[in-house]
C-alpha positions, 0 to 999 in steps of 0.5 A: 071950081074944077072938076078934078085936083091934080097936076093939069089943074094945079097947072091952070092954078099957079097960071092963073095967080102968076098972071095975077103978080104985079109986073116986076114983082115976085109971089110965093105959094105956100103949098102942101105936099099933095101929089099934084103939087110937087110933082116935076111936071109943073111948069112953075112962072118965073114969077113964082117960087113954091114953098113945100109946107111939112108933110102931115101939117095942116095947121100951118097950111092957111087953105085949110082955115080957108075951105072950112070956112066955106064949109061952116058958112055956106057948104054944110048941112046941105043936100044937093040935087046934082054936081051942078048944084054941087057947082054953083054952091061952091062958086056962090060961096067962094064969092062971097067970101071974097067979097071980104078980103078982111075975113080972107086975111084974118083967118090966113095970117100966121103969127110964125110968117110974120115974126121978126118984123 
């Protein structure tokens, strides 16, 4: 959980993804065209390739459905006492989700990404 969505946060995110790509493998990261995703200021690690999705097409971005799932299941209809409570709830929701890899896969699967297999 980071307090801002900006280039610095995106760089940290890409670096973390890069560290988790298996040796001799290459990762592909699908992203929308938010300014901090497409800036020339990012230093994309050599073991990653970024594919930018078309503008104004959230239906193509599986992570949009992940955020919706988190909100619907653990974060909606709540009042938080303070910023720390928001961070705590977000972390708890994320940790619950990552304990369910089959759920993540079912939410993120896109038929168009598997055509021809």
